[in-house]
N, C-alpha and C positions, 0 to 999 in steps of 0.2 A: 059543290055539293047539295043545293039543293034545303039551308039550314032555315029552317021553322021559324025558330026564336033563337035571342040573342047570345054570344057566343060570354062569358063573365072574363073581364079584363083583370089577371093577374097581377100586371104590375108593369114597371121601362125601366131602360137602362140606359145609359148614352155608353157607346162603344167606340171606341179611341186606336182602330187600329189600321193596318195597312194605310195609312197617312191620311184617312179619314176619319170622321167624325159623324157618327149614325146613331139617332133615338130608336129605340127597337121597342114596340110594343106586345106585350104575353099574351095572348087570350086562352081560355079554356073552354075549351066546347063538346063535350062527349055525344057521340052516336050510336047507331047497332052500325056492326061490321056490315051487314047485307046492304045499308044503305050507303056504303061508303063507295066511289065509283073516282079516280082517278085519269085526268082529261090527259094528262101531258103536255098544259097550257101554262101550268109555273111549276109543275112537281115533276120531276123527271125520275124520282124512284122514289118507294115509301115500303117501308117492311115495320110488322110488329115487332115489337120484343117485351120480352116482362121488365114491369119497373124497377125490379130488384136484380137486373142483372139486365142494363143497357149497353148501347156497341159503345167502341170507345168514341169520345166527343173531343170536340176545339172546343177553344173558351167559349167562344158566345155558343153553341150548342151546350153546353156544360149546365153554363149561367140560366139557360133557358128552364131546364128539366131539371134545376133547382127550386128554381120558383114554380115549377107546376107540383113536384112534392111537397 
């Protein structure tokens, strides 16, 4: 995405799901919509949504979203 300054670390947590343990670090970085470009190297799909009306989230994404709010 060509970020010029560093993202802000919101925190981290350990996920123990599907028989494995992962440490997940959550960062925040606000950008202009015009600067946002998906290259499909790691992100398969992206959509905008209202922060007050998020889509249905799984347990890990729900925890990440709560850290952002």
